[in-house]
N, C-alpha and C positions, 0 to 999 in steps of 0.2 A: 520167402527169405530164409536162407539157411542159418541155423543157430548152432552155437558151440559155447563151451565154457571159456576156453582160451583160444585166441587167434594169434598166431605167431607170423610176423611179417619178416621173411628172410629164411632161406633154406640152407645157409652155410653151416659150418660146424657149431656155431652158437645156437642157431634156431633148431637144427636137427637134434642136438643134445638136450635142449630144454624140452622139446616135444617128446623125446623118448622117456625122459624122467617123469613127465606128467602123465603120459599114457600108461606107464608102469603103475602109477599111483591111482589109476582109474579115471582120470580126467578125459573129457571129450575135447580133443584138440584138433584144430584146423590150421594147417600151415600154408601160407600164401607166398609165392615167389614169382618175380617177373620173368624169370628165365626157365627154360626147359632143361632138365638134367638128363645125362651128364652135360656139363657146360664148362668152358674154359674160365679160369680165374687168374688174373695177373697176381702173381705171388711167387716168392722164392720156393715155397713148398718144402720146407724141412721142419721136422718135429723132433722133440726130445723124447726119450723113453717115457717120461712122465705123462706125455699126451696119450700114449697107448695105454698106460696103466690107468689113467683117469677115465678114459673112455671104455675100459674093459675090452680092449681089442686083442685078440689072440694073433700073435705075429705070424705063425704058420698059416692060419686061416686067411689072414688079410693078404699075404703075398701070393696067394693062388690067383694068377691072372692079373695081378696088380704090381706096380713098381714099389718096392720098399728097399731103398738103397742104404746099406749100412755106412755110417760115417765114423771114422776112427782117428781123425786128425784134421788140421787146418793149416793153410798157408796164409799168413797175414802180412800186410805191408802197407806203407804209405804209397799212394798212387805213383807208379813208375819207380818205386824204390825196391830195394832188395827184400825178399820175402823171409819171414821167420816161420820155420816149420815146427809145428807142435803135434806130437802123436800121443795117443792114449792106448792103454792096453785092453780096452773094451769099446764096445759100440756106445757112442755118446749122443748120437742123433741119427735120424733117418731122413732120406730124401723121398718125398712122395709126390705124386702128380695130383694137383687139386681136382682135376676133372674126375679122377677115380675116387679120391678120398672123400670128397663131399657127397658124391653119388652113393658111396657105401654107407655113410652115416645117415643120409636121408632115407635110404632103402630099408633101414632097420628101425626107424623111429616109430612106426606103427600109427602115426597120425593120419588123418584125412589130408589129402594134398590137393592144392589147386595151383598148378604150375603154368608158367607162361602168362601170368596175370599180375600186373603191377598194382600196388595199393595206391589209388589216386584220390579217393575221397574218404575221409574219416570224420565222423562227427558223433557227438554224444546225445542220446535221446532216451528218456524214460529208464534211466539206470543201465543202459547198454551202449556199447560202442557199435556204430553202424559203419561198415567198410564197403566201399564200392556199391552202396545201395543193395548189396546182395547178401552180406553176412552180418549176423548179429552176435556179439560176444560180450561176456561180462568183464573180461580183461584182455588187453592187447599187449603183446610183447614185441618190442621193436628189435629186430635182429637183421636189419637191412643195410648194414654198413654205415659209412660216414654220412651218407645223404639220406638216411632212413627217414621216412615221413613221420614216424613216431617221435624221433629226435626233434624234428621241427616243431611238433606240437608241444614239446616240453621246453621250447625256447632256444634250441640250438641254431646257430647262424652258420651252417655249413658253407664252406667256401671263403669265410672270413676269419676262421679260427687259425691258430698257429698249428699247422698240420705237417706231417711228413708227406712229401710228394715222392712217389716212387714210380718207376717204369721197369718193366721186365719182359723177357721173352723166353719161350720154351719151345724147342724144336728137336725133331728127330734127326739123328745122324746115321749115315749108312755104314756098312761094315768096314769099308776102307777108312772112312773118317774116324770110326771107333778105334781102329787099330793104330791110327797115327795121332789121335787127340792127346795133347800134352797135359790135360787135366786128369789126374788120377781119380778113379771111381769113388774111393772112400775118403778123399781129402779135398773138400771145397777150398776155394781161394777167396780171400776177402781183401779189398783194396780201399783203404780209407783216404778221404780227402785230407789235404794237408791242414786245413783248419778244423778238422775233426767234427764237422757238421754233417757228414754223410759218408756213406761207403757203398761200394759196389761188390757184387759177388758173381762167381761163376762156379758151377759144379755139375757133376754128371749124375743122372738117375737112370741106370741101365743104359739104354741106347738113346737117351735124351740128354740134351744140354739145357741148363737153365741159367740165364744171366740177367742181372738187373742192377739198378742203382736207386738209392733213396737218399733224400736230403731234406733237412729242415731249413730251407731257404728257397722261396719261390723265385725271387728276382734273378738269382744266379744259377738256377738249376740246370738249364740247358748247357751252359758252358762246362760245368762240372761233369754232367752226363757224357758229353762228347769227349771230354778228357778220359773218362772211363772207357769209352768205346775205343779210343786210341790205344789204351793199355791192353785191351783185349786183342786188338789187331796185332800188337807186338807179341802177344802170346800165341798168335796163330789160330785163334778160335772164333773169330767174328767177321770173317770175310764174306760169308754167304749172305744172300738176300734175306733168308729166314732169320739170321742172327741180328739183322738190323731192324726188324719189325718189333719195336718195343711198344708195349701197351701200358697205360698209366692208371694209377689209382691214388687215393689219398686216405690217410687215417690219422687218428689222434693218439698220442701217447698218454699214459696215465700221469695225471697231475695231482699233487696233494691238495692244492687249492685252486679254485677257479675252473675246474673241469665242468663237464656237462651235468645238468640235472638229470638224474637217472630214474626217478620215480614220480608218479603223479596219481591222480585218482583213476584207478583202473588201467594204469600204464606202467610199463617197465622197459628199460633199455638194457641190452646185453651185447657182448661182442664189440665189434668196431663201432657200432652205433653208440655204445656207452663211452667210447674214447679211453681204452684201457690197455693199449699195446705197450710192450716193454719199452721204457724210455731210451735205452742205449742201443739195443739190437733191433727194435721195431717188431719183435716177435708178437704175433697176434693170436695164434691158434690156441695155445695153452690158456692165456687169459680169457679167451672167448669161451672155451668149454667150461672153465671154472665159473665164470659169471653165469653161464646157463644153469649149472648145478645149483648155485646159490639162489638164482631167481626161482627155480622150481621149488626149492626148499621154502622160500618165502611165500610163494603162491599156495603151497600145501598148508603152511602154517596159518594163513589168513582165513581159512575155513569159509571161503565164499564171500568174505567181506573185504573188498579190494580197495577200500579207501586208502589214500596216500599214507595215513598214519600207520596202517597195518602193513604197508609195504616198505616203510622206511628201514626196518631191520636189514633188508637186502642191501641197501646203499651202505649201511654201516659195515656189514660183513664184507662187502666188496672192497671198501676202503681199507679195512683191516688186512685183508688178504693181499691186495696190491701194494699197500704200504710196506708190508713185511717182505714181500718178494722183490720189490724194486727200491732198495735203499738209495738215498740220494748220494751221488758221487760227482764231484766237480773238481776241476783243476784250477786253482786260483792263479791263472796266467793271463796277462793282457792279450787281447786279440792279435796284436802285431807280433807277439812272440809265440803264438800257438803253433804255427807251422814248424819251425825248427825244434821246439821243445816237444811237440806232439810226435814228431818223427823219432826223437830219441826214446820216448816211452815205447813206441811201437817197434823199436829195434831191440827192446829188452825182452828176453825169453820169459823172465819171471813175470813182468807186467802183463805180457800178452796172455800167458797161461792162466794166471791167477785172477786177473782183473777182466781183461777183454773177453776171454773165452769162458772160464769157469763162472765168473760173476755175471757178466753182461749177456752172454749168449746161452750158456748151458744151465744157469741158475743152480749150480752145484750145491747140494745140501738142503735144497728146498723140499719140504715134505709134500707128498701128494695129497690133494684134497680128496677126501673120501666121498664117493657118490652115495 
């Protein structure tokens, strides 16, 4: 049986970041993932400069052979409505391909890797966690997304929680399509549902197009997604077969109360497994890497004693960080009036720039978490 100090389940940005921090600190880390890398990941795939800064990624180094599309503005609208164009005088986000980004992070984490192997059996014996009857670890970090097996051990009821349901597609366009594509390279387009419970997006990453739709409403999801597809067809960007192949995933947004239990005896949850995506935009990468850094900090501070009481500071740090980053914002408007009033808000350049974009999507003014 193979032994390690820390076993991380999930090799996405959260798992790879946590592994890197711990190996830097001298820990023996084994990372397990059910997929082989590089692998496709349903996701919008855009990040803010804070992600690169937090991960200590050199922009010039990363873009060698990889897509890093600068974003300097947005078009926002209610579905089928007129768009509001907002431009910035600097790069406020980047478009990345998750197959490249995740592979890059995993490749530099320096942990032992076991890829293509799902975590199917976890049990506790003689002060150690036993995984798949093959691995023995003193602490297990769950970074396996919404359906992470570690989350289930901690009581999560994946599939029954109030989750964001999202579907997306990413496909390459040829030279002719690239020259005639109506979507500008540095200006993604966002299409909000009239009831403000979801939005779709379309943007370019070099010679790739990424489109998707997410919504906090299972029962009516497909109708709204198809409405978004119709909007894309009107823009002339979704007629191809590749553009219609949407792939789905689910994730939880951060909740001040009633969220997932994130620590246990010898157990921690990070990233989407912890349920900490940004409530309004659904952004998950920056919260994921920040949770990974905080988890590594707690593991190091525990000095080998991984009882729940010694890991609780992680949960407190995470709540403090997410609570400050995602201030509550709601419009006290009856549901029947949300459509017309929401449309008026989204027609306001000031509301779009300072609330929708700066606050919800870009988290302007938020200080970077030091690694």
